[in-house]
N, C-alpha and C positions, 0 to 999 in steps of 0.2 A: 571877211575873214569867217565872222559867225553867219551871212548870207551862205556861202558858201555849206557850213555845214550844216546848217538848214535842210538845204537843198539834198543834201549828202542825207540824212534821215529819211527824209521824204524819199527818194529814191528807195530804198531800203524796204520802208513799210511799202509803196508800191508792190517791190517785190518779193514783199512775204508771202506766209499761209493765203490772209485774208484775199489778198490780189490773184491771187492761183486760184484760191477754192471759186473766187466769183469767179473767173473766167474758164474750171473745169466743165465739162458736158456734165449736165443734167440729167436722172433718169425722167422717162414721162409716165405722169400717176393718174389713175383711174382712182377717184372716192366714191366708196357704195356704202350702203347701209349694214351694218354686219345684223350673221344670222339672227343674232340674238335679236337685235333690237327688231327686226323683222317677224322673229317667232312670239317677242312678248305683243307688238301690235297689230299681229291678226296678218301679216303679209307675206305667206309662205304657199308654196304651189309644189302641185303631185305631177308625176309623170312617169311612167313604164323604163327601163330603164335594164335590158333584153330581159324582161320579164321578169325583174321586180319593182318594187315602187317607192322611187326617193321623192324626199320631198329639199325643194329650194327657194328659195328667197323670191320673190315674185319685185322685182325691182317696179316694174312697168306699173304694177299698180300701187305701190308705193309713193311715186314719186306724182301720181298723179292723184294720191288722196292725202299726200303728206306734206300742208304749208312747210312746216317747222322742217322738214329734211331737205325737200327745195332749200330755205334757208340757210341751211345749217353746211349745206352742199355748195351753195353759193358761197359764203363766207369763206370757207376752206381753199376752195377754189382762186379768190380773190386774192388770198395774203400768199399763195404757193406762188403765183403768177406775179406778189409781186417783187419773192425773195427768187425768182428768175429758173420756177422749176412747170417745164413745159406740163400740159394737163391735158388728158383726153374725158369729153363728157361723156357718162353716163347713158340718158336720154338720147343721145343724138345716135351710139354706140346701139342700141336698143334697136332705135326706127333704122338703121344699118341692117342686122340680121334680117328683121321685116324684108326688106325690099330684098335683100341675094337669095334667090329662089336656091343657089347651089350649098349656100348654109344650111340647110333644110334637108337635103338630099340625104339618103343614107348611102355610103360610100361601098360597094360591090366588088370584088375579085370580075373581070371579065370572062373567069373558066366558070369557077368553082362559086361563086356565089358567096364568097366567107364576109362577115360585113363585120363593120365596124358603127356602135352609138353611140353618140355625145353627148353627155349633157349639156341641160340651156347654157350652164353656165362655163362649159369648153365654148362653147361657140361664142359666149360672147369674150371669151379668153382673147380669143384665136382675133375677132373683128377687133377689137378695141386695141390692139397690139401692145399694151401699157407694160412699163417694167414692171411694177410695184402699184400692187393694192392700198391702200386705206381705207380699211373697216374701223368704220363710224358708230360707234354705241354712246347715248347720254340716258341719265336717269333722272327724273324731276322730282325731288324727297320737298316736302310739304311740314315744314312745323308752325302750326297757330298759323297765323298770317305770312309769314316769310316762304319763299319759296326757292330754291336753288336747285345747280343743276350739278354732275357727276356726272364729266364727262373722261371716253375713252379711246385712244387712237392706236393702231395696229397695221403698218405698217405692213404688207406681205410679197414677198416675191413671187413675181406671177406667171414661174417655172417651176415654181418648186412646193409654194405654197410654203413658206417659212416663215415664222415673223424674222424679221430683220429689225426692224426697230416697236417701240413703243413709250405711252405717255398716257397718265392721267392724274384727274383733279375733280375739285368740289369747288365751284363759283361760288363768293361771297353771297351769303341770304341776304336776298330783298325785298321791304316791301310790294316795290309797284314794276320795278323790272319784270316783263313779260320772256317766253320762254327763248323768241330765237334773240334779244338779249344778254340771256344768261349763257347762251350758247357762244355769243361771241366770244365774249369775256373769259369765257374758260376756253378756247379753243388758242385766242389769244395767247395766255399764260403759259401753252404749252408748246403750241408751233414752232419754235425758233430752237427747242433742243430735241424735238421731234425730226428736225428737218436733218436736222446735222448726223444723226444715227441713220439718217435714207442718205447722205451722201457719202459718209464711209464704206457702207455696202455697194454703193454704186462705185468707188473709187476701186471697190475691192474686186470687184467685175472686170472691173479695166487690166486691172493688175495678171488676177490669175485667170479669168474667162467666167463666162456663165455657167451654170449648172445645169444638165438635162439628164435625161435616163434614154438609152436608145437597147433595144432589143431586137435579137435576130432569130425569126423563126422560120420552118421552111414549110413549102407547100407539097402536098401528098402527090402531086402528079411530076413533083422534081426528081428527073433521075441521079438523084445524091443524094447527098446530107452535108452536114457539117466539117466530116472526117473526110469526105473523096479529096483526090489529090489534084491539086492545079498548079501548074511551073513548080513540083517538085515539094510541094507544102500541101497540108491538109488547108482545108479553105478556111476555117473558124482560125485558122493561124494568121491565114494573110486578111482576114476581117480584125483580129486586134491589133496587126500589125500597123493597119488603114489609118485604125482609132487613134493608136502611142503617137502613128505622126501629125497628127491634123489634132491633137489639143492641145491650149495652152501646157505648156513646158508639162506633156505626159502627162497629163494627171485624168486620172480616171480607175476606175478597179471593174475587176469582171468579179459575176456573185454568183453566177452561174453559168455553166462550160457544158453542153454536153453534141450529140449527134445531129438535136435536129433544134436547141436553144440555146443562145447566148442572150445574156443579163450585161449591159454596162451601165454601171452608176458612177454619180458625182462627177458625171461625165466634164470639163470643164469646158467647153469651146470656145472661140474667138467670138466677144461681144460684137464686132462689125464682120461683114470680108471684105473683101479685098476691095469689092468698090465702095466701100465706106456706108454701106448699108446695115442696120440690124436685122442678126440674124436670129432664125429660132433654131427648135431640133428637127422639123420639118426640110427649111433650105437647108444644114448643115448635112443632115443624111442621103439630101439628094445628089452631095460631092461620093457617097461613098456608092449608093445608086449606080453613075454613071461610071464610078472604077471597075465595080463586078462587070458592069456593059464591054467594055472597051479593054480591058484588061481580056475578059473570058471569057462575053457572051453568054452571061448567066442574067438573066433577065429579074426585075423582082417588083413590088409592088411597096409604097410608101405609104405606112398608116399614121394618123397623130392624134395624140392625147391631148388639148390646149396646147401651150408653147414648148410645153420641154418636156414631150413625151410623144419618142417616133417609133412605130414598130415598121422592120425593114422584112417583107418576106418575101424569099426566094425561091424563086422557079416560073413564074409568070405576074405578068400585069394584071 
């Protein structure tokens, strides 16, 4: 009798939250040094984007010159892998960008020459295809002969750049510990709580869809606009109906709707498509592109920014 009761309790435990959580699909993650850390340590680069000079973190040089950064990222990767979180390697993603010539080409319209310029960070996000970015920051404190490290971890949704997890703290002061050891101690002290926040966010994506933004524009060459009538309805209304039908629980908001522009925000698209492939704004908006072509013979071009923003321009490829 006692054995049967114990066995029943064991089954309940296996079917409880810990077991379910262990079987849940985990988000893919990439660890990167934060902009603050890169700026403080002199790892920034400048580039021109549509006539303006912008600065972003120079991850490649940081990896080449900071042994502490490599040690910290490796430790986080190791600990996350032990907890079942799939990881993307920053160094490998950077090499992929260099090898793919298509990533460095400027996208243009076939007839009008319109351009879309992406930042190096947008390109990295597209190549990495991670769900969440962990930004790592640390500061070394020296008080007399003792040293300690304050660590800050920020989990950012790769599609919206919104912070969805955070943890920070300071290691115990030490006379002898090297920086990599202090970093490891600080990471271990906060990682499990941080991971729980990441998983909560990812569970929300499964239930409510991934948030993206969709923009609709019209080429000057298009014979019509978003108020033109197709199948007894305005084109803009037909597009809005498609978005309604293809979002999770019909969740989205229309922030702009004119004869030439529509902006859909807080669009909750399915996290996986019908073939169980992870989807992004480009892949999802392609469904709208196909719908317009098949139903109304309207050509369009899709331009993307990162993983979470797509612009569909109506009238030509």
